[in-house]
N, C-alpha and C positions, 0 to 999 in steps of 0.2 A: 504493500500500500504506500509505503514511504516514497517509492520511485514514481508514483503517479500523482500523489497529492501531498502538499506540504503539511507536515504534522508537527514541525518544530521540536520542542523538548519532549514530546510524546514518543518520538521514534524509538529510542532505546527501550522504553517501557513496553511498547507494542511488540518489539522483537524478542523480548525476554519471555521464554515459554513458561517460566516459573511464576510470572505475574498473572494473576487471574482477574483482578479488577483494578481499574484506575479511577480514582476519585479526585476530581479537580474541584476543590472548595472555593478557590479564588485563584487569580493569576499567579500568585507566588506561594501557593499551598497545595501541593499535589500528594495525595496518599495513594498507596497501593496495598493490595492484599497479596502476600507471597508466603507460601508454605503455611497457609492458614492464619497468618498474623498480619495486622495492619502496620504499615511503616510509613513514616513521613519521608519523602524523597528530597533530594537536592535539586530536582528538576523544577524549573520555574519559567514562566513567560515573562516578557519584558514589562508588560503592563496590561491593563484591562483591554485596551484596544488590540494588542497583539493576540491575546487569548481569543477574543471575539472574532477577529479576522481569520484565525486558524480554524476555529470550529465552523465558521460559515463556509470556509473553503472545503472542508470535509463534507458538509451537508450539500453544498452545491454540486460536488462531484457525484453525489447520490441523487441529484435531481430534486433536492429539497431546499426550502428556505426557512429562515427563522427571523421574526421581526416582532414589533410590539403587538401586532394583531394576532400573531401566532407565536407566542413566546416559549412554548414547550414543544419540543420535537423529539421523536424517537426515530432511530434509523439503524440499519444494519450495514456494516462495512463489508467490503469484498472478502475479507478473510474470516467473516463470520462474527466479528466483534459487534456486540449490541451497544448502542450509544444513546444516552438520554441527555439532552441539553436544555437548560433553562436560563433565560436572560431576563434582565430588568424589564418592566417593573415587578414581575412575579418573583424574580431572584432579588431579594431585598438588598443583599450586601455585594452584589456583582455577579456576573455570569458564573455558572458552575455546570459541571458535566460529570456523568458517570459512565464508565465503559466496562462492560463485562466481556472478557475474552473467552474463547473456546480453544483449548490447546490443540495443536496439530496432532499430537499423539494422545488421544483421549484414553483414560484408564479403562482397562478391560477387567473382567471379573477376577482373573488371576491377580491383577494389581490390587484390586480391592481386598482380596483375601490376604495378600502379603502385607498390606498396610493396616490390617486389622479392622477394616470396615465391617467385615462379616467373616464367618468361618466357612470352611469348605463344606461342612454338613449343611449349613443354612443355604449356601449357594445351590447345592444339589436339590434341596427342598424347594427353593424358589423356582428353579428350572422346571421341576415337576409340576408346580402350580400353574406356570405359564402353559406348559404342554397340555395340561388338563383343562385349559380354557377357562380358568377362573377369572372373574372380573376383579381387577386389582387396582387399588389406589395407592400411589406413592406419596406420602405426606412428609413435609419438612419445612423448616424455616428458610429464610433467604441465606444463600451460601452454604446450606447444609450438605449439598452434594446429591440432592434427590434426583436431579436431571441425569447425573452420571449413572446412578443406580437404575433409573428408569430406562435409559438407553441400553444398558447391558441386559435388562430383562427382555427387551424386544428382540434380541438376537436369537431367542429361543422359539420364535414363531416358525412354524413349518414353512418350507419354501413354496409349497403349492397353495398358500393362502394369499388372499388379496387384502392388503393393509391400506386403510385410508386414514391420513393424519390431518388433524385440524388444530391450529394453535394460534395464539395471539401474536407471538414472536417466534421466529424460526430458530428455536433452541434445540429441538429434538434431532437426534441422528439415528434414524431407524435403518439399521443395516439389513436390508431385505431385497430380494430380486424383484418383488412385485409390490411396490409402494407408490401411492399417489399422495402428494403433499399439498396442503392449502394453508395460507397464512392470512390472518385478518389484516384489514387496512384501516388506518386512522383517517378520520374525516379531514378534508381540506380546510383551508382557512375560512372558506365560506360555509362550512358545515356539511358539504355534500361529499359523496363518494365513500362513506364509511361502510365497511364490511365487518360485522362482528363475528366473534367466535360462534355465537349461537346460529348466525346465518350459515357458517361453515358446517356446523354439526347437522343442521337440518338438511343441507345439500348433500352431505356425506352419506346420509341414509338412502339417497337416491342412486348411489354409485356402486351398489352391490358389495359393500364391505363385508369381509368375513371377520375382520377385527377392526374396531374403531379405536383409534389412538388419539387422545386429545391432550394437548399441553396443559399448562396450569389453568384450572377453571377459576373464573372470577365472578360469574353471574348466572343468569337464567339458563344458560346452556346446560347446566347441571341437570335440569329437569328432562331435557331431551336426551341426555346421555342415559339417565335412569330408564327412560322408556325404551331406548335402544337395547340396553342390557337385559331388559325384561321381555323383549320381543324377538329373541333369537340371535342377537349379536353378542353371544357370550365370548369370553376371552378378550374383552375390551379393557382398556387401561387409561387412566389419566392421573395427573398430579394435582396437588392442592397445597397451598401454603397454610400449614397448621403445626402446632407444637406437640400434639399428641393425637392418637387415633380418636379419642372422644372429642377433642377439639375439632378434628376434621369433620366428624359427623355434624357437630353444632354449626360449623361454618357452611356446610352444604345445605343444612336445614334453613339457615337464614337466607342464603342465595335463592333457594327454591321458593321460599315464602314470599320474598320480595318480587320474584318474577310472576308468581301466581297467587296473589293474596286470597283468592276465593277458595283455594284448595285447603281443606282442613289439615291441621298440623299432623294428626294421626295418619292421614292419607299420605303425606309426604314421607313420614317415617316408615310407613309400610313399603313405599316404593324403594326407599334407600336400603332397607333391610333385605328385600328380595333381590335387589340389583347388585349390591356389592358383596363379594365373598371375603375379601381380605384387604387389610390396610398394612402397608409396610412403612414404618416410621423411621425417617432418617434425621439425625441430629448432629449439629456441630458442637462438640464439647468445649469446655473452657480452655483446653490446651490447643485448640484449633483443629483437632482431629475430627474426622467425620465418620460416624458409625450408624449402622442400623441398630436401633435400640429396642424396637418392638416389632413383632409380626403378630397381628391381631386378627382373629376371625370375627367377622360380623355375622351374627346368628339370626335372631328373629325378634319379634315383638312380644314382650311380656308386659301386660297392662298397657301402658302407653309409651314405654321406653324400649329402645333397641338394646338388646343384650349382646355382649362381646366377650371374647376370651383370648388371652394372650397365649400364643403358641411358642414364641421365642421372646426372650427379653435380655437386655443388657443390665448387669448389676455392677455398679461402681464400687470398688473395694478400697480406694484410696486416691490421694493426689500428692505425689512426691516429685521433686526435681522438675516441677513445671509440667508433669505428665499425668494424665488420668490413667489409673490402673483399674482393671475390671475384666469381666468376662461375659460373653454372650452365650446363652445356652437355652435348651428346651425347658419349658415349664413343666414338662411331664404330661401335658394335656394332648391327647390325640384329636386332631381337628375332625369335625363332623363330615367334612368333605373328603375324608380319606377314601371311602368307597368309590367316589367319583374319580379320584386320581388313579385308583387301581383299575377302573373301567377303561380310562383313556390310555393308561400305560400298564399293560399286563406285566411287563418286566420292570416294575417300579424299582429303582435302585436303592430302596430302603423299605423298612417295615415299621411297625409300631415301636420297635426298639430305639429308633432314632429319637423318640420323644421322651426317653428316659436318660438321655445323655446328661452328663454332669457339666458339660460346657467346655469351651476352649479359651484359654487365656488370650486376650487380644491386646496385650501391652506392646 
């Protein structure tokens, strides 16, 4: 990108594969996230004008403009980096921008096991869940690594399946021979031209998807996803920003209620409980490490509440020398969808004994 568009002091940061995010708070204050930690860099722009000119040049190269009428702009750079720019008067203390990079060599499942994000046993279990066409939600906070986990789960789709992807921003990397991708579009400065994720999901259902894959859900599209999952599109997946499986359900409930206020709350919960089979919770711990901390089965409605049970969970045992110590292991509970897994995978690579494991240290 640097050879095509002037990026000034950002060039070395963009070229550093260890840098995952670049946060420009002001022209002389640029932070990065590297190895899971925030660092203040020595990189600086000359002044506010230099920063604004540089960012406008990057946006113009992408066919976009930013001005007082349109002071917030999202864009995607040719190398896949996502950039959000905000200028005055919305940016009170001066122009700022956030850039989220996607590494050229994205971590695969072996890397995640080696780094302690999950165990080999859990990886085998998750692969079987995908193969058995369970409907899976990957939940996590910003920067928790949920997209990396999600991308790795999609590699287990069968080659003869048709995958349709819908997302707000093109973050997902579904490695599959038969995949069709759609990305939402922000409205123009005059308010026209918007294409929402809900529009994409509705259209995706007309495209004969065997699996519907949706990037992070933000609104009413969650209702359409539930309906798809409940009407033959099993094996579908999406991500959500939430700090726990229970929080994920609560957020989905709010999104669905806002989209369709006339639908009774119990009706929404019934749709959720029947649509979603499992939630995989990814968390960034205090030492910057990213781990799967819960794998939770979504079961059914009892009274007016959705019941859940943890199949795997991470237990922290200490914090020493700046590192979180702990282990992820089975809770000993056999999921109710075990017979379904055995039906889809007659030679299932594990049996009930997996769920009596004492866990594996992930330090």
